N, C-alpha and C positions, 0 to 999 in steps of 0.2 A: 610671121614678120619679125624682123630685128629692129631694136630700138636702142638709142643712146639713153643712158640713165641720168636723170637729174634728181638728186636726193633733197627732199623737203625736210628741214630739221625740226620736225614735229612728229610726235607719236600719235597715231590714229587709234590704236587699241585693237585694230583688226587689219587684215591685209587689204589694201586699197591701191590701185594703180590709176593715175590720171592720164588720159590720152587726149590727143588732138581729135576734134570732132570728125574730120575727114579720115584719119587713121582708124578710128573706131568703126566708121562705115565700111571701110575696106575689110575689117575683121568680122563685120556683120554682128557687132555687139553694141549695146546701149548702156545707159546708166543702170547700175546694180546687176548687170549681167556678169557672168564669171569668166575669167580667163586664166590660163595656166602660164605662169612665168617660169622660165628656165634660165639658169646661169651655171654652166658647167654641169656638175652632177646634182646641183641643188635646184629644187623647184618648189613652188607654192601656188595655191589657188587664191586669186584676189578678185575683189569686186571692182567693177569699172566705174570711174567717174570721168566727166568730160570737161575739158578746158576750151572755152570758145576761142580764145586767142593763144592756144597752145602751139608749140613748134612741131612741124611735120617731122616724124621720125624720132620724136623724143617721148619717153615714158617717165612720168614723175612718180617717184615712190616715197612714201613717208618713211622716216628713219627706222622705225621698228620693223617694217617689212623689208627694207634694204638690208638691215642687220641679219634678219632671219635667213636670207638666201646668200648673204656674204658679198653684196655688190657695193661699189663705191661710185662716186661721181664720174661720169663719162665711160663707165663700163658698158658693154653691150649685152643685152638680154634678148631672148626670144619670147614672143607673146603669141598665144593661140587661144581660140575660143575653147571653153571647157564645158563639160556637161553639167546640167543642173543636178545637185545632189539628191539622192533618193530620200534623204531624211526630210525633205520638204513635203513629200507625199505623206510621211508619218505625222508631220505637224498638221497638215490638212485633215488627216484621219482623226486626230484628237479634237480639232475644231468641230468636226462633224459628229463627235460623241463616240467615236470608236474606241476599242480597247487595244492598247499597244502591246505587242509581244516584247519579250526581253531584248531580242536583237534589234527591234525598231527603236526602243528607248536608248539602247547603247549607241546606235547609229547617230541619233540626234546629239548625244553628248560628245561622241567622237568628232563629228563635224563642228560642234561648238569649239572643241579644243584645237582643231585644225584651222579655226577662224574661217570656215567656209559658209557660215551663216551670218547674215547681216543682223544688225540690231532690230530691225523691223520684223525679221523672220523669227528671231528669238522671242520678241515681244508677243508675236502671234502664238508661239508655243505656250508661253506663260499664260496668255489670255485663255487658251484652250483648256489648260489645267484649271484655271480659276473658274471658268464657266461650266466645264464638263466633269471636272474631278478626275480622280484616279482610284482604281481599286487597290487592294493590298499588294497583289502581285506586281502591279505597275510601280507602286511606290518602292517596293523592295528592289526592283530592277533599276530604278532611278538612283536609289541610295547606293547600290553596289557600283553602278556606272560612275557616279561622282567620286566614290571612295577610290576607285582605280585610277583617277586622274592625278594623283599626287603621291607624295612620299608617305610612309607609314612608320610609326614607332612600334618597336617590338621589345618586350622585356621577358626574359626567360624565367626568372625566379620570383615566385609569389604572385598573388593576385594583383591585378591592375584595375583601379576604379576611377570613376570620373563623376562629376556633377555638372549641371547646367540649368540656368533659368531661361525661360523664353523672353524675359526682360519686361521693360515698361515701368519699373518701380524705382523711383529715385533713391539713391543711397543704399542700394541692395548689394553690399560688398561681402556677402557671406562666404564667397569663394576664398577670400583672403584669410578667413578664420578656419574654414573647413580643411583647406589644403595642408596647412601646418599641423592641424589636429590629427588628421589621418596619417600624415607622414611621420609624426612623432610616435605613432603606434606601429610603425614598420610596414605600412601599407603604401604601395606605390600609387601616386595620383598625379600624373602628368597633365596639368590643366592648361589648355589653350584658351585665351580670353579674347574678347573683341574690344575694339575702340568704339567710342560713341559715334552714332550716325546722326541722331536727332536729340539725344539726351545730354545732360550736363557733363557726364563722364562715364566712360566704360571702365571695366575692371583693369584693362591694359593701361588706360590713361592715368588711373589712380595709382597703380603699382609703379608706373614710370617715375613717380615722385621719389620712390625709394631705391629703384635699381633699373638697369636696362631690361627691356622686355622683348627686344628684337634679336632673338637668338637663332642660330642655325640648328638644323636637325642634330648634328654631332654635338653641339653645345647643350642642347636639351637633354640628350641621352646622358651626357656627362653629369649634368646637374642632378637628374633624377637618380642616376646610379649612386651619386654621392649622398644625396639628401632624402631620397624617396619621393620628392615632389618638385614641382615647378609651377610658375605662373607666368606664361609667356604670351605674346601677341600672336594669334593665329595667322595674321596677315603677313608675317615675316617669313613664314615657312611654306613649303610647297605641299600643303595637305589639302585634299579635296578641292583642288584648284577650280574645277568646273563650277562649284558652288559660288565662289567669289565672282565669277563671270556672270552667273545668273542673277546674283544680288545687284550688280551694277545696272542690269536691265530692269529688275523689279522695283528698285528704290524710287526712281523718278515717277514711275507709274502708280506708286503706292499700292501695288498688288502684292499680297502676301498669302498665296493659296496655302491652305493647311497642308496639302501634300508636299509642297516644296519646303515648308517649315520642318516637317517630319524628316524628309530626306537630308536637308541641310544639317540639322543637328546630329542625327544619327551617323551620317557619313563621317563627320568630324570626330565624333566620339569613337567610332570604329578605327579611324586613322590614328587616334591617340593610343591605340592598343588596349582600350578598356573593354572588359567583358562584363563588368558590373557598372551600371549607370543609374544615377538618381537624377530625375528631372523635377524642377520646380515650376509649377504653372500658377502664377499669381492671377487672381480673378477679382472682379469688382469694378466699381466705377473708376474710370481713369486708367485702367490697365488694359492689356491687349485682349483679354478674355473677360467679357462683361459679367457673366454669371456662372455659378458653380455647376450647373447642368452641362453647359458647353465645356467647362474645364474637365469634367468627368469623362465626357465623350472623347476629348483630345487625349486624356491620360490613357484610356483604353486603346486608342489607336497607337500610341507610342509603345505600349506593352505588346500589342499584337505584332507591330513591326519589329520590335526587339527580338521576339521569338523567331521570326523569319530570318533575322541576321545573326542568330545564335548568340545573342546578348541578353543578359538579364537586365531588364529595364523596369524600374519602379518609379512612381510619380508621387509627389506631394502637391496638394492644392493649398496655396497660401493666400492670405488676405493682401490684395494688391491695391487697396483703396487709398493708402497713404504711404509716405516714405518710411523706409526701414530705419534711417538715421535722421537726426535733425541737422546734420552737416552735409551739405551737397557741394560737389566740385572736387577736382583732383586732390589738391593739397589738404583741404578740410576733411575729406573722406580718409585719406592716408593717415592723417593725424588721429582721427577717431578709431580707425582700425588698430593702430598701435596702442592707443589708450585702452581699448577693449582687451587686447592681448596682455597688456601690462596690469590689468585688473582694476584700472581706474574708472572703467565704464562697464555697466552690467545691464544695458538696455536690451532693446528688441534684437539688435544685431547679434549679440552673444547668444541669446535664447534661440533664435532661429537657426544659427549655425550649429549649436549643440544638438538641437532636435534633428536636423538633417544629418549630422554626423552619426547620431544614434541609429537612424534608419540605414545608413550605409554600413555600419558595423553589423547590424542585424542581417543585411543582405550578404555580406562577405564572410562573416564568422558564425552566423546562425544563432547568436544570442538574442535576447528580447530587445525590443526597441528601448524599453525603459533602462535596461542595463547598459545599452549602448550610449544612451543619453548621459548616464552617471559617469561613464568612462570618459566621454568627451568633456564633461564639466570638470573632471579632475585634471585632464590634460591642460585645460584653460586656466584653472585656478592655481595649479601647481607651478605654472611658468614654463612647462615643457613645450606647449604650443608656441609660446613667444620665442623660446630658444631655437626651435625648429624654423620658425619664420625668419629669424635673423640669419640662421645658417643658409636658408634658401636665398635670402637677399644677397649675402656674401658670395654664394656660388654663382649668382647671376651677374655679379660685377658691381654690386652696391656696397654701402657701408654697413656692416653687420652690427656696428655699435650705435646706430641711430636710435634716438628716443623721440617720443611724441612731441616733447617741448622744442625739439630742433626744427619742427616744421611750422612755417609761418604763412598765413594767407596773404593776399594782395594788400598793399599798404593803404589803398583808398577804400573807404567804407561809408555806408549810410544806412540808417534804420528806417524801415517802412512801418507806419503806425496805423492803428484802426481808426476809421472815420466815424464809427458808431458803436454803441454798446450792443452786446448780444452774446450769443454762444457760438463757438467755433464749430461749424457744421461739417466742413470738408477741407482737406488740404490737397490740392490738385497736382498730380505728378507731371502732367503735360505742361501746365503753366510754369511750374518750377523749372523745367528744362528750357523753355523758351526764354525766360527771364535770365537764367544763368548763362545761357549761350550769348545773350545780348551783352552780358558783362565780360565775355571773352572766353568762357569755358568751352571746351576742354583745352584749347590751344594755350591759353593763359592758365597755367597750373594753379595760380593763386586766386583765380576768380571763382565765385560761388555764393552760397547762401547759408545762413545759420537761422533755422526756425526757432522762434521764441515761444510758440504756443503749441497746444496739442488739441486734437479733436475732443469736443465735449466741454472744453474749458470756457468758463464764463469770463468775459473781458469787458473792460470799460473803454469808452472813447479815448483815444490817445495811447492805448496800450501798445507796446512793441509787438509787432507780428513777426517780422524777420529782418535780418541784417544782410545787406548785399556787400560784397567786397570784390575788388578787381585791382590789377596792377596798373590799370589805365584810368585816369580821371574821366576821359572822354567816353570810354566804354561803360563806366559806372553810371554816368549821366544818361547814356542811351538806355541802359538797363532800367533805370528809374522811370524813364518815359514809357518803356515797354510794360513795366509793372502796373501802369494805369489801365492798360488794355487787357491784361491777363490776370485774372483773380486767383492768386496763389492760395490765399486763405479766405474761405467763404465764411462770413459771419452771419448767422441767422438772427435777424433783429427781432426784438420783442414787439415793437410796433412797426408794421409794414407800411402804413399810410394813414394820413389824417384827412378826412373829407368833410 
């Protein structure tokens, strides 16, 4: 059947065509059935939706679908019923606990990329992986299939390394120290970073205070060729695109199957061109991995997967029970990173970054981890890492002359104080994120938190626990209200009750 096109100026995120109910009956299709849309030589498979008061002979297309097949308002398209994709049988197979062959995994990802699977069908696949798991061969097939869905970085001269944390720890900006440290030693390290999903800031959000992070593939290659390193937002480039589509489905469901975590991280590391990868698995209360036993299991899985993908993958297990820095939020973190590189701060951030750099040097150069640590410490203390960081900032379009004192947090601030005497028992990463986001982070670069206490510290009633800041007085007030519901700093009281 032929239809006149009406374009809806909204992006649906997948191919959808809205038909009049009577027209759909003539095509013998219903809601969520598939049809093939043709316009000249262009065609696409779309999911059907119905309009009760639609116009006979009119097909409504969302703007992204219309652009894909090159149609405009009042153009004529042909629509015919389409076959159900075979990949749905493979989704069902996984739900039933079956083992998927390489070709079956690839078919699911191919149909995902062609937008032939609905959000519900993709959710069923994710649920199948979550409940039934995947073996090593399946995860390798999934990783390679995701890797093939985007652009890749390739560098011919010298080793290419990368590092990544599975996340969940506030203020963990070691990447911003590791990248210039390794790059200053002549080792290529093209680092793609993430933006915050539920945290106060991602590495990309923090670095954006200093320079642009949305670079094209050609710009990334140019920066790395010039400086040996980069820190860019992975969402701005076409790398491992299928993973981003899967994340959009996983996030609202709060489903994070271990197998999808493995494939997500390693597909992107492979797309960076890295053959040597160091992964950080924080564990402990408040982090994504609750105990060291589970962290070790995950580390072994990463290593096994790495060997299947012809990548050398090592893992460190770090303490994720409390923040890496006392400064949380984009501007505050950027300022503290610069202070660390300038030598004005020598806390946990510098120590962790140098330890991880030492492991990377051991992996790529074969020296001992201790020697690697000493080399990394020298690059940091001598100012070479700072010089390289500023070179990278300049190459990415920022001001290479920027100093830590140039960065200012939001102008509105308020201090939260202890309501009782006791010992600081725990500083909670998740509560920090919730309160900082209430203050406006990460969209408001100046929003965030400065912690005033540390775990184990004995404090008195009225002692300053942390300071909140924001560029908005209203959002600061909202954050202070939220702080009453989320216990950022847990104080273990001496007397629990009097009866």
